[in-house]
A tleap script that builds the chain and sets N, CA, C and O, in Angstrom:
source leaprc.protein.ff14SB
mol = sequence {
  NMET ILE THR VAL THR SER VAL GLU ALA GLN
  SER LYS PHE GLY GLU LEU ILE ASP ARG SER
  GLN ARG GLU PRO VAL GLU VAL THR ARG ARG
  GLY ARG THR VAL ALA TYR VAL VAL SER GLY
  HIE ASP MET GLN GLU LEU VAL ASP VAL ARG
  LYS ARG ARG GLU GLU ALA ALA ARG TRP PHE
  ALA GLY TYR ARG GLN LYS ILE ALA SER GLU
  ALA ASP ALA GLY LEU PRO ALA LEU SER ASP
  ALA ASP ILE ASN ARG LEU VAL HIE GLU LEU
  CARG
}
set mol.1.N position { 71.852 76.969 93.194 }
set mol.1.CA position { 73.128 77.474 93.637 }
set mol.1.C position { 72.932 78.913 94.100 }
set mol.1.O position { 72.232 79.701 93.464 }
set mol.2.N position { 73.553 79.226 95.196 }
set mol.2.CA position { 73.483 80.575 95.759 }
set mol.2.C position { 74.521 81.442 95.053 }
set mol.2.O position { 75.636 80.994 94.788 }
set mol.3.N position { 74.152 82.674 94.753 }
set mol.3.CA position { 75.077 83.629 94.151 }
set mol.3.C position { 75.219 84.821 95.082 }
set mol.3.O position { 74.225 85.378 95.548 }
set mol.4.N position { 76.471 85.212 95.353 }
set mol.4.CA position { 76.739 86.385 96.175 }
set mol.4.C position { 77.787 87.240 95.473 }
set mol.4.O position { 78.581 86.740 94.677 }
set mol.5.N position { 77.779 88.529 95.776 }
set mol.5.CA position { 78.803 89.408 95.230 }
set mol.5.C position { 80.082 89.252 96.043 }
set mol.5.O position { 80.061 88.713 97.150 }
set mol.6.N position { 81.185 89.723 95.494 }
set mol.6.CA position { 82.450 89.616 96.217 }
set mol.6.C position { 82.432 90.449 97.494 }
set mol.6.O position { 83.070 90.081 98.481 }
set mol.7.N position { 81.710 91.561 97.485 }
set mol.7.CA position { 81.599 92.392 98.691 }
set mol.7.C position { 80.840 91.632 99.775 }
set mol.7.O position { 81.242 91.639 100.939 }
set mol.8.N position { 79.724 90.966 99.387 }
set mol.8.CA position { 78.965 90.160 100.351 }
set mol.8.C position { 79.805 89.010 100.882 }
set mol.8.O position { 79.742 88.683 102.067 }
set mol.9.N position { 80.600 88.392 99.998 }
set mol.9.CA position { 81.445 87.273 100.412 }
set mol.9.C position { 82.476 87.731 101.445 }
set mol.9.O position { 82.766 87.006 102.396 }
set mol.10.N position { 83.021 88.920 101.260 }
set mol.10.CA position { 84.003 89.434 102.213 }
set mol.10.C position { 83.369 89.748 103.555 }
set mol.10.O position { 83.930 89.439 104.606 }
set mol.11.N position { 82.204 90.362 103.512 }
set mol.11.CA position { 81.591 90.794 104.770 }
set mol.11.C position { 80.920 89.654 105.529 }
set mol.11.O position { 80.731 89.750 106.741 }
set mol.12.N position { 80.553 88.567 104.829 }
set mol.12.CA position { 79.860 87.449 105.479 }
set mol.12.C position { 80.591 86.136 105.190 }
set mol.12.O position { 79.973 85.139 104.816 }
set mol.13.N position { 81.903 86.151 105.366 }
set mol.13.CA position { 82.708 84.990 105.001 }
set mol.13.C position { 82.311 83.734 105.773 }
set mol.13.O position { 82.221 82.657 105.184 }
set mol.14.N position { 82.074 83.851 107.065 }
set mol.14.CA position { 81.668 82.690 107.865 }
set mol.14.C position { 80.377 82.074 107.352 }
set mol.14.O position { 80.260 80.853 107.250 }
set mol.15.N position { 79.417 82.918 107.033 }
set mol.15.CA position { 78.139 82.432 106.494 }
set mol.15.C position { 78.358 81.784 105.120 }
set mol.15.O position { 77.725 80.780 104.793 }
set mol.16.N position { 79.249 82.363 104.331 }
set mol.16.CA position { 79.565 81.820 103.016 }
set mol.16.C position { 80.109 80.395 103.138 }
set mol.16.O position { 79.709 79.505 102.386 }
set mol.17.N position { 81.013 80.188 104.081 }
set mol.17.CA position { 81.578 78.849 104.283 }
set mol.17.C position { 80.500 77.874 104.757 }
set mol.17.O position { 80.454 76.733 104.298 }
set mol.18.N position { 79.639 78.313 105.666 }
set mol.18.CA position { 78.557 77.442 106.133 }
set mol.18.C position { 77.639 77.051 104.979 }
set mol.18.O position { 77.256 75.887 104.864 }
set mol.19.N position { 77.286 77.998 104.135 }
set mol.19.CA position { 76.399 77.712 102.998 }
set mol.19.C position { 77.060 76.756 102.018 }
set mol.19.O position { 76.400 75.898 101.433 }
set mol.20.N position { 78.366 76.909 101.844 }
set mol.20.CA position { 79.063 76.053 100.875 }
set mol.20.C position { 79.053 74.587 101.301 }
set mol.20.O position { 79.279 73.712 100.466 }
set mol.21.N position { 78.799 74.298 102.571 }
set mol.21.CA position { 78.708 72.921 103.038 }
set mol.21.C position { 77.441 72.246 102.529 }
set mol.21.O position { 77.377 71.020 102.441 }
set mol.22.N position { 76.431 73.048 102.194 }
set mol.22.CA position { 75.162 72.512 101.698 }
set mol.22.C position { 75.083 72.508 100.185 }
set mol.22.O position { 74.502 71.596 99.596 }
set mol.23.N position { 75.671 73.534 99.535 }
set mol.23.CA position { 75.656 73.629 98.085 }
set mol.23.C position { 76.735 74.612 97.641 }
set mol.23.O position { 77.139 75.478 98.417 }
set mol.24.N position { 77.206 74.488 96.396 }
set mol.24.CA position { 78.222 75.426 95.914 }
set mol.24.C position { 77.694 76.863 95.928 }
set mol.24.O position { 76.504 77.105 95.729 }
set mol.25.N position { 78.601 77.801 96.166 }
set mol.25.CA position { 78.245 79.220 96.180 }
set mol.25.C position { 79.032 79.912 95.067 }
set mol.25.O position { 80.254 79.790 94.984 }
set mol.26.N position { 78.317 80.635 94.222 }
set mol.26.CA position { 78.937 81.380 93.133 }
set mol.26.C position { 79.248 82.789 93.624 }
set mol.26.O position { 78.384 83.443 94.208 }
set mol.27.N position { 80.458 83.259 93.396 }
set mol.27.CA position { 80.859 84.606 93.799 }
set mol.27.C position { 81.039 85.431 92.527 }
set mol.27.O position { 81.745 85.025 91.604 }
set mol.28.N position { 80.391 86.594 92.493 }
set mol.28.CA position { 80.468 87.443 91.314 }
set mol.28.C position { 81.120 88.781 91.645 }
set mol.28.O position { 81.095 89.239 92.787 }
set mol.29.N position { 81.691 89.382 90.638 }
set mol.29.CA position { 82.243 90.731 90.744 }
set mol.29.C position { 81.857 91.452 89.451 }
set mol.29.O position { 82.146 90.992 88.347 }
set mol.30.N position { 81.197 92.596 89.629 }
set mol.30.CA position { 80.731 93.390 88.479 }
set mol.30.C position { 79.883 92.552 87.522 }
set mol.30.O position { 79.959 92.714 86.304 }
set mol.31.N position { 79.081 91.664 88.086 }
set mol.31.CA position { 78.152 90.869 87.292 }
set mol.31.C position { 78.744 89.632 86.632 }
set mol.31.O position { 78.026 88.896 85.955 }
set mol.32.N position { 80.030 89.389 86.813 }
set mol.32.CA position { 80.665 88.214 86.220 }
set mol.32.C position { 81.098 87.240 87.302 }
set mol.32.O position { 81.533 87.650 88.378 }
set mol.33.N position { 80.981 85.961 87.018 }
set mol.33.CA position { 81.419 84.940 87.969 }
set mol.33.C position { 82.942 84.958 88.067 }
set mol.33.O position { 83.641 84.880 87.057 }
set mol.34.N position { 83.443 85.061 89.298 }
set mol.34.CA position { 84.892 85.079 89.511 }
set mol.34.C position { 85.374 83.887 90.329 }
set mol.34.O position { 86.562 83.562 90.302 }
set mol.35.N position { 84.469 83.227 91.060 }
set mol.35.CA position { 84.898 82.095 91.891 }
set mol.35.C position { 83.688 81.273 92.317 }
set mol.35.O position { 82.543 81.720 92.248 }
set mol.36.N position { 83.981 80.064 92.755 }
set mol.36.CA position { 82.989 79.201 93.390 }
set mol.36.C position { 83.575 78.759 94.718 }
set mol.36.O position { 84.773 78.489 94.815 }
set mol.37.N position { 82.748 78.686 95.727 }
set mol.37.CA position { 83.160 78.165 97.020 }
set mol.37.C position { 82.404 76.853 97.203 }
set mol.37.O position { 81.174 76.818 97.181 }
set mol.38.N position { 83.173 75.768 97.384 }
set mol.38.CA position { 82.563 74.449 97.540 }
set mol.38.C position { 83.093 73.790 98.803 }
set mol.38.O position { 84.143 74.169 99.322 }
set mol.39.N position { 82.366 72.814 99.283 }
set mol.39.CA position { 82.802 72.083 100.476 }
set mol.39.C position { 84.009 71.214 100.141 }
set mol.39.O position { 84.286 70.934 98.975 }
set mol.40.N position { 84.713 70.795 101.172 }
set mol.40.CA position { 85.843 69.895 100.983 }
set mol.40.C position { 85.432 68.592 100.325 }
set mol.40.O position { 86.165 68.053 99.496 }
set mol.41.N position { 84.261 68.081 100.688 }
set mol.41.CA position { 83.743 66.840 100.114 }
set mol.41.C position { 83.487 67.006 98.619 }
set mol.41.O position { 83.881 66.155 97.821 }
set mol.42.N position { 82.824 68.106 98.236 }
set mol.42.CA position { 82.557 68.368 96.817 }
set mol.42.C position { 83.859 68.515 96.034 }
set mol.42.O position { 83.968 68.024 94.910 }
set mol.43.N position { 84.835 69.181 96.617 }
set mol.43.CA position { 86.117 69.372 95.939 }
set mol.43.C position { 86.817 68.040 95.735 }
set mol.43.O position { 87.406 67.808 94.679 }
set mol.44.N position { 86.762 67.164 96.728 }
set mol.44.CA position { 87.395 65.846 96.589 }
set mol.44.C position { 86.718 65.049 95.479 }
set mol.44.O position { 87.392 64.346 94.726 }
set mol.45.N position { 85.386 65.151 95.367 }
set mol.45.CA position { 84.679 64.475 94.278 }
set mol.45.C position { 85.141 64.993 92.925 }
set mol.45.O position { 85.335 64.208 91.997 }
set mol.46.N position { 85.320 66.300 92.801 }
set mol.46.CA position { 85.798 66.880 91.549 }
set mol.46.C position { 87.205 66.396 91.211 }
set mol.46.O position { 87.500 66.096 90.054 }
set mol.47.N position { 88.065 66.320 92.212 }
set mol.47.CA position { 89.432 65.832 91.992 }
set mol.47.C position { 89.403 64.371 91.554 }
set mol.47.O position { 90.139 63.980 90.648 }
set mol.48.N position { 88.549 63.557 92.196 }
set mol.48.CA position { 88.443 62.142 91.843 }
set mol.48.C position { 87.935 61.958 90.413 }
set mol.48.O position { 88.437 61.104 89.682 }
set mol.49.N position { 86.952 62.748 90.017 }
set mol.49.CA position { 86.424 62.665 88.650 }
set mol.49.C position { 87.512 63.044 87.651 }
set mol.49.O position { 87.661 62.395 86.615 }
set mol.50.N position { 88.256 64.074 87.953 }
set mol.50.CA position { 89.341 64.495 87.059 }
set mol.50.C position { 90.387 63.389 86.926 }
set mol.50.O position { 90.883 63.127 85.830 }
set mol.51.N position { 90.719 62.745 88.037 }
set mol.51.CA position { 91.705 61.658 88.007 }
set mol.51.C position { 91.188 60.493 87.163 }
set mol.51.O position { 91.938 59.936 86.361 }
set mol.52.N position { 89.915 60.115 87.332 }
set mol.52.CA position { 89.344 59.019 86.540 }
set mol.52.C position { 89.320 59.373 85.057 }
set mol.52.O position { 89.581 58.518 84.210 }
set mol.53.N position { 89.005 60.636 84.736 }
set mol.53.CA position { 88.978 61.071 83.336 }
set mol.53.C position { 90.376 60.977 82.726 }
set mol.53.O position { 90.525 60.526 81.591 }
set mol.54.N position { 91.397 61.398 83.466 }
set mol.54.CA position { 92.773 61.314 82.964 }
set mol.54.C position { 93.197 59.860 82.759 }
set mol.54.O position { 93.860 59.540 81.772 }
set mol.55.N position { 92.815 58.977 83.690 }
set mol.55.CA position { 93.136 57.560 83.547 }
set mol.55.C position { 92.445 56.970 82.327 }
set mol.55.O position { 93.048 56.186 81.595 }
set mol.56.N position { 91.182 57.337 82.097 }
set mol.56.CA position { 90.443 56.851 80.935 }
set mol.56.C position { 91.073 57.362 79.640 }
set mol.56.O position { 91.154 56.623 78.659 }
set mol.57.N position { 91.515 58.609 79.630 }
set mol.57.CA position { 92.162 59.169 78.437 }
set mol.57.C position { 93.476 58.439 78.152 }
set mol.57.O position { 93.785 58.153 76.995 }
set mol.58.N position { 94.253 58.135 79.203 }
set mol.58.CA position { 95.501 57.386 79.010 }
set mol.58.C position { 95.220 55.983 78.476 }
set mol.58.O position { 95.909 55.512 77.571 }
set mol.59.N position { 94.208 55.314 79.035 }
set mol.59.CA position { 93.858 53.974 78.571 }
set mol.59.C position { 93.447 54.022 77.106 }
set mol.59.O position { 93.878 53.185 76.313 }
set mol.60.N position { 92.619 54.993 76.744 }
set mol.60.CA position { 92.141 55.091 75.371 }
set mol.60.C position { 93.292 55.375 74.405 }
set mol.60.O position { 93.337 54.818 73.308 }
set mol.61.N position { 94.225 56.247 74.817 }
set mol.61.CA position { 95.381 56.544 73.966 }
set mol.61.C position { 96.198 55.269 73.736 }
set mol.61.O position { 96.644 55.012 72.617 }
set mol.62.N position { 96.392 54.481 74.779 }
set mol.62.CA position { 97.107 53.211 74.635 }
set mol.62.C position { 96.354 52.234 73.747 }
set mol.62.O position { 96.961 51.528 72.942 }
set mol.63.N position { 95.054 52.193 73.887 }
set mol.63.CA position { 94.220 51.314 73.064 }
set mol.63.C position { 94.311 51.713 71.595 }
set mol.63.O position { 94.460 50.862 70.718 }
set mol.64.N position { 94.219 53.027 71.336 }
set mol.64.CA position { 94.323 53.504 69.947 }
set mol.64.C position { 95.681 53.154 69.359 }
set mol.64.O position { 95.778 52.762 68.196 }
set mol.65.N position { 96.730 53.295 70.163 }
set mol.65.CA position { 98.070 52.973 69.684 }
set mol.65.C position { 98.174 51.474 69.373 }
set mol.65.O position { 98.777 51.084 68.373 }
set mol.66.N position { 97.591 50.649 70.225 }
set mol.66.CA position { 97.611 49.197 70.002 }
set mol.66.C position { 96.880 48.847 68.718 }
set mol.66.O position { 97.371 48.054 67.914 }
set mol.67.N position { 95.709 49.436 68.524 }
set mol.67.CA position { 94.922 49.165 67.312 }
set mol.67.C position { 95.687 49.620 66.074 }
set mol.67.O position { 95.716 48.920 65.063 }
set mol.68.N position { 96.306 50.795 66.158 }
set mol.68.CA position { 97.054 51.309 65.013 }
set mol.68.C position { 98.244 50.413 64.697 }
set mol.68.O position { 98.547 50.180 63.527 }
set mol.69.N position { 98.925 49.908 65.727 }
set mol.69.CA position { 100.081 49.042 65.482 }
set mol.69.C position { 99.630 47.703 64.910 }
set mol.69.O position { 100.340 47.115 64.094 }
set mol.70.N position { 98.473 47.216 65.319 }
set mol.70.CA position { 97.952 45.975 64.748 }
set mol.70.C position { 97.581 46.174 63.285 }
set mol.70.O position { 97.796 45.284 62.461 }
set mol.71.N position { 97.027 47.334 62.961 }
set mol.71.CA position { 96.663 47.619 61.578 }
set mol.71.C position { 97.911 47.720 60.723 }
set mol.71.O position { 97.907 47.321 59.559 }
set mol.72.N position { 98.980 48.255 61.299 }
set mol.72.CA position { 100.243 48.385 60.561 }
set mol.72.C position { 100.977 47.048 60.466 }
set mol.72.O position { 101.910 46.912 59.675 }
set mol.73.N position { 100.561 46.055 61.269 }
set mol.73.CA position { 101.255 44.770 61.305 }
set mol.73.C position { 100.870 43.880 60.134 }
set mol.73.O position { 101.256 42.712 60.103 }
set mol.74.N position { 100.122 44.399 59.175 }
set mol.74.CA position { 99.795 43.624 57.991 }
set mol.74.C position { 98.498 42.856 58.098 }
set mol.74.O position { 98.254 41.951 57.299 }
set mol.75.N position { 97.675 43.183 59.042 }
set mol.75.CA position { 96.381 42.527 59.122 }
set mol.75.C position { 95.545 42.961 57.930 }
set mol.75.O position { 95.618 44.116 57.508 }
set mol.76.N position { 94.761 42.056 57.389 }
set mol.76.CA position { 93.972 42.434 56.208 }
set mol.76.C position { 92.921 43.484 56.566 }
set mol.76.O position { 92.299 43.423 57.627 }
set mol.77.N position { 92.736 44.438 55.670 }
set mol.77.CA position { 91.728 45.487 55.865 }
set mol.77.C position { 90.363 44.936 55.480 }
set mol.77.O position { 90.241 44.123 54.564 }
set mol.78.N position { 89.362 45.379 56.179 }
set mol.78.CA position { 88.000 44.961 55.863 }
set mol.78.C position { 87.451 45.836 54.752 }
set mol.78.O position { 87.598 47.058 54.771 }
set mol.79.N position { 86.819 45.192 53.787 }
set mol.79.CA position { 86.160 45.949 52.718 }
set mol.79.C position { 84.733 46.261 53.148 }
set mol.79.O position { 84.248 45.731 54.147 }
set mol.80.N position { 84.072 47.114 52.397 }
set mol.80.CA position { 82.670 47.416 52.692 }
set mol.80.C position { 81.819 46.160 52.617 }
set mol.80.O position { 80.887 45.991 53.403 }
set mol.81.N position { 82.133 45.286 51.683 }
set mol.81.CA position { 81.377 44.036 51.547 }
set mol.81.C position { 81.578 43.155 52.783 }
set mol.81.O position { 80.634 42.527 53.263 }
set mol.82.N position { 82.808 43.114 53.294 }
set mol.82.CA position { 83.086 42.331 54.510 }
set mol.82.C position { 82.285 42.873 55.692 }
set mol.82.O position { 81.696 42.105 56.453 }
set mol.83.N position { 82.267 44.179 55.841 }
set mol.83.CA position { 81.543 44.809 56.954 }
set mol.83.C position { 80.053 44.539 56.832 }
set mol.83.O position { 79.404 44.208 57.825 }
set mol.84.N position { 79.497 44.676 55.629 }
set mol.84.CA position { 78.071 44.397 55.420 }
set mol.84.C position { 77.745 42.948 55.752 }
set mol.84.O position { 76.729 42.665 56.387 }
set mol.85.N position { 78.611 42.027 55.322 }
set mol.85.CA position { 78.389 40.601 55.605 }
set mol.85.C position { 78.393 40.347 57.113 }
set mol.85.O position { 77.540 39.620 57.621 }
set mol.86.N position { 79.359 40.947 57.836 }
set mol.86.CA position { 79.438 40.765 59.284 }
set mol.86.C position { 78.211 41.344 59.983 }
set mol.86.O position { 77.684 40.736 60.915 }
set mol.87.N position { 77.763 42.488 59.549 }
set mol.87.CA position { 76.580 43.107 60.161 }
set mol.87.C position { 75.363 42.225 59.965 }
set mol.87.O position { 74.582 42.023 60.895 }
set mol.88.N position { 75.198 41.706 58.773 }
set mol.88.CA position { 74.027 40.860 58.496 }
set mol.88.C position { 74.102 39.535 59.243 }
set mol.88.O position { 73.069 38.980 59.618 }
set mol.89.N position { 75.312 39.018 59.464 }
set mol.89.CA position { 75.463 37.782 60.237 }
set mol.89.C position { 75.067 37.998 61.695 }
set mol.89.O position { 74.565 37.079 62.343 }
set mol.90.N position { 75.288 39.201 62.212 }
set mol.90.CA position { 74.989 39.473 63.601 }
set mol.90.C position { 73.509 39.732 63.865 }
set mol.90.O position { 73.071 39.724 65.015 }
set mol.91.N position { 72.749 39.958 62.816 }
set mol.91.CA position { 71.314 40.246 63.006 }
set mol.91.C position { 70.525 39.025 63.273 }
set mol.91.O position { 69.310 39.103 63.453 }
savepdb mol mol.pdb
quit
């Protein structure tokens, strides 16, 4: 990843945009990262990943709620002996 200072980014903005098409560019000010410049394609990938993560979190929350409601519905709890027996049956 290319790193440039904020002063360099201001003075060479066109070059900064061209470079960001090939790889993300880190912009620093006083030695600290203040921004990243990425291509439109890279940004869309980040948005898509975020959307998939949110969908997965919603699905998991619903799954946990379903499991909890089934446990509250009076289903028998498994004892340690039951779990050990099931594990050994699967081997």
